[in-house]
N, C-alpha and C positions, 0 to 999 in steps of 0.2 A: 179563455174557455175552460170550465172545468170536467174533467173527465167523470164518467160513471161509478168509478172507482173512488173518485175523491170525495164525489158527493155522499158515496154510501159512508165512508169512513168519517164525513162530518154528520150524519144522519146518527148514526151510533155513537156519538164521542160522550153522552154523557153513560155510556154504558161502558165504554174504555176506560173513560174516566174512575166509575165504582168498582169496576175489577180493578185496575192497577193500585187504589187508595186500598182495595181488600188485602191485596200483595204486601203494601206498606206496611198495614197493621199484623198482616202473617210475621212478616219480618220483625216488626217490633216484640211480638208473641214468641216467637220461634225457642228462645232460650231465657225467656221471662223467669219462666219458675227454677231452671239453672241460677238465675243470679240472686232468689231469695231462699234455698237450699234451708240452713239454718231455722227459718222463720218460721216454715210449712211443715219442718220436720218438728218442732216445737208445737205448731197448731194441730198436728194428726197424731201425735204421742208417737213419734218414730223416728229415723236417723236419716242420716244422707244417703245412704244406699234406699230407704225405703224411697225417698223424694226422688232418686231416681227411678225406680222399679215404676212410680208412679205417671214418669216421664214415658216410661216404655211403653203404658198402658194405651197410651194414646195407638200407637203400632198396631196394638188387639184390633182398636178399632176400624183400624182401616182394613186389617185383613181380612174381617169378617163381614166389609160391608161393599169394597172399592170393587167387586166382580161384580155386586148386585146394581150399585150405583151408576156404572158406564152403561149400560144399558138403558136403565132407567133415565139416564139422560138424553142418548139416542130416542129413545122412544117419547116421553113425555116432556120435553123440551128442556134446554138449559135453564131457564128462568126458575122451574120448580125447584130445580138441583140447588141454583143456588141461595133461595129463599132460606130453604131446610139447612145448608150449612151455617149460612151464615145465623141463624136463630141455635142452631146448635153451638157451634163456639160461643156464643152469649151465655149458654147454659154452664160451660167449660169454665170460661174464666170467673162470673159472677158465682158457680156452684163451687170450686177450689176454698173458696173465702168461707164457705159454713160448711166444710165437710168436718164432721168431728173425728173422725180418723182414718188411716191410709185406706181403709177399706172400700169407705164411701167415695173414698178423692178417686181410687182407682177406676169404679164403676163411672164416676163422673168424666176421666180422662179418655175411657174407651168410647163415651157420647163425643167428646172432642176429635175422635178418630174417627168415627163415623162421619163427622160432619166435616171433617177433613176429605173424605173421602167424595162427598156431593158437591163441594167447592171445584176440589181437581178435576172433577168429572163436568162440571160447567163452564168455569173462568177460562181454561187454557182453550178445549174447542171453539167457543163462544171466540175469544180473540184470532183464531184461524179463520173463523166465518166472516171477521170483519175483515181482517186483512189476509186475502186468501195468495195473495202472490207476495206476500213479505212475512210466512208463518212464523219463519225461527228467527228472524228480527222480533215479531212481537211476543214470541214466548220468552226470547233472551230479554227483552224489557219487563215481563214480569221477573224476570228473577233480580233486575236493576231493583225495580220497587221493592224486591225482599230484602235485598241488601242496604237500600238507604234506610229502612224500620231497621237494620240490623247495627247500621250505624250510629243512631239517634239513641238507641236503646239506651248506650251507657250514657250520653248528655242528658236523657231524660231522669236515669237513675243517681244522679252526680245531682242535677237540679231538686229531685226531688228532697235528695239527703240534705241540700243546703238548705231548703225552707223546711223540712220537717216532716215532708210530705209521708204517711205511711203506705206500704206495699200494698197493702188493701185497698188505696184509693187508685193506685196505677191498675190494679186487675180491675178492679170496678168499672173504670173509665173502658180500659179495652174492649170490656164485654158490651158497654152500651154504645162503641163505636161499630159494634159486630150488627148490634139492634137496628140502628140506624141504617145500614146500609144493608140489611135483610127490609126495609121500609121501602127505599130507594129503588132497589132493584124490582120489586113488586112492580113498580108502573115503567120502568125503563125499558125503550125496543130493543128489541132481539132481532138479527137476522137469521134468515133462513138459515137449518142447517147442514144442507146441499150445496158446496160450493160452486159457484158454474164458470168459474175461473180456474182453469188447471193452474197449482201450483208449480214452482220451478222443479222438484224430482218428479213429480207427476209427468212433466212435458219430457222428462229425458228418458223416463223408465216406465212402460206401461205399468199400472197397476198389479196386472194379474199375475203378473211375473215374481211379484214378492208375496204370494202367500206361502202361508208357513212353510220354513225353512231353519238352519241352523243360525242362518244372520237374524233371522226375527225372534225366536229363543235367547240368543246372546245380547239381543236389544232387551228384552222383556228382562233378565236376570242384570241388566246394567241399572235397570233401576232400583235395584240392592245396594249396588257398590257407588252409585252417586248418589245414592241419598245417605248412604252410612258415614261418607268422608266428612261432610260436613257437623253432620247431627253429631260425631263422636268429637268432633272438637270443640263445638260452641257449647257441648253439655258437659264436656271435662276440663277444659284446660284453666280453671279458674282454680284447682285445687295443685294441677302440674306448675302453674305461676308462682303460687303461694311456695311451693317445695324449692322452686328456683329461685326465692328470694325478692319479688315482685309484691308491695303489699296493695298496690290496685290493680288488679287483674282485669276488669273491665275496660283498661286502656288498650286492651289487646283484641278485644271487639272492636274496637273504631278502625283500627289498624287492618284489621280483615277486611271488615266491611268497605272500607277504602279501596282493598286491593279486588275486592270482589266487585266491586260498582264501575271503578276503570276497566276491570277485564270485561264485565258484560258490554259496556258500549264499546270496546275493541274489539271483542270477538261478533259484533252486530255488523261491526264496520267490515271485518275480513269476510264474513260469510257473505254479505252482499256484496264483494269483492270475487269471490269467488272461490273460497278458499272452503272445500268440503269438510261437513258436519262432524263426519266419521273421524279426521286426523286431529281433528280437535280432539275428540273423544279417544283418541289411542296417547297422544304425547302428552295431555294435561296430567291427567294420573298418575304417570311417571316421573313426571318433575314433582308432583305434590306427593309421592313417596320418599324422593330424595330428601324434601325439606323438612320432611318429618323425621326422618332418621337422622338428619343433622342435630335435631332437639331431644333425639333419646342419646347421642354419643357426644354434643356440648351442654354440658349442665350449666350453663350461665345464661343469666336475666336477658342479654342481648338476642341471644338465639332465637327467644321464643317471639320475638319483634319481628324477627325475620320469616320464620315460621308461620306465625300469622298471615303476613304478606302473601308469603307462597300459598297458605291453605286459600286464604280468600279469593285470588288472582287465576288459580290453577285447579282448585275444586269447588268453589262454589261461586264461580261463574257462568254458572246454565249448563254446566253438563247433564243433569236430569232432564232439563228442559230442552234440549236438543236433541236428547234421546228420545222424548215424547215428540217431539216436532217429526220427526222421522218415521215416528211409527203411525203419526196422526196424517202423513201425504201418503203410507204406502196403502194406508187404510182409508181411505177418504170417504168412504160411504157410511163407515161406521167409527169416526176418531175417537168418540170416549171411549166406547169398548175397548179398541185395540190399547189406547193408552192406559186404560184400566187395568190391563196385562201387566204392562211394567210398573204401575201405581201398585197394583198387588203386590208386588218386591219390595217397592218402597215403602210402604206401610210396614212390610214385614222387617225391613232396616229398622224402624222406630221402635218394634218391638224388642226383635233379636240383638239389635248393636246394645243397645239402649240398657236393657235387661243382662248383657252380659259385660257390657261395663261396670255395672252397679254390682253383679258378682264377682268380676275380680276387683272391684274395691272391698268389698268384705273379706275377701280371702288372704288379698296382699298388700293390707297395712300401707306403708307408709311409698313401697315402691308401685304400686296400683298405678300412680298416674303417667310414669315413662311406662308401663307396659300395656295401656291401653294407647299409648304412640304408637309401639311395634305392631298392634292388632291391627292401626289404622292403615299402616305402612301394607301391611301384607291383602289388606282391602283394595289399597290401591292398584296394587300389581297383579291384584284378580282382573279389575276394572279393564288394565291394558289389554290384557289376554285376551278378554273379552271383545273387546271393539277392533283387536286384531284381526280375532274370528269373522266378525262381519265384515268386516272391511274384504276378506278373503272370500266369503260366500256371495259377496253383491260381483264380485269379478268372475265367478265360476256363473252367477246369474246372466250376466251381460254378455257372456261368450255363448251361451247356450242359442 
């Protein structure tokens, strides 16, 4: 006999499928612009640094909107946020193709960032509401869907090159997919925004003990570090790979995506078995820092495959999603709003880290790719320190 939870999950099956497909398309598009830097530099009459700057503008859109889209999602519903988000991303992918210069492309990228805020404020809280007893696992599976998209991206690019498919068709198709998802989610069922079942964290620790404290601040700041880690890698490894003698840098993307996908499944399993999210958030960034340092000191092509696997497994394995899940559990009555706090710094990472990478590229010349690696090492060490502080704060709260 089916339980009430199983019946609920089946009822929202179409919504769940649409959300995960949305994450899959997000994975495909996350570094799509980076794969075609020379083409867009020519299209917009700029250079590689200019294209990176446009990519960073997505973060600006997130910065100016995320603290608004969270409360909008909590007050007016997940559906309207999802529809707005998907429509906005369609404008982004199609609009970039018709931008006459870098300035217009920059504005369109800001729209993309705003759209991303609406999706983040809808999709993740919706999954937590559909799967209240497995919120962390549901969040990690969203990262798995993203990683699948990242895995298929280089395959799609190679197939497109083999059949002579221009990059414009790739961007246009991505925009059409987002339009289709917007239409589907207009009619898809959505659950109640207030979960009646306690999540695992809520059952262990009363939510009121977790009102704003040092641990909460550190979790919010980890929205930056956990996002910056993989954003830096997927947007800049291409130049690093070429400087190390790899003629087809996109092969690193597949290695990275395989590592990330396996790690998400592994993390989902160990979280269900009782491993604490905060322990993953401490050790994974530290291992990532070591892997990146190896890529800096060992200037050989093979090391980048090792580093890609390490970054994929330990940095792109759902650290940001685990951070959001912890925040969502602590503030169950205002999930989207609480998660938007970390989302603000995630969006800031989109802007600040990519803009910093563009600046380093413009002033460092041939040494820029390796300098960016060092920047990511520092970022991962900071993330480890923040997670340690979260764990220390949690112990203090429990002892009160």
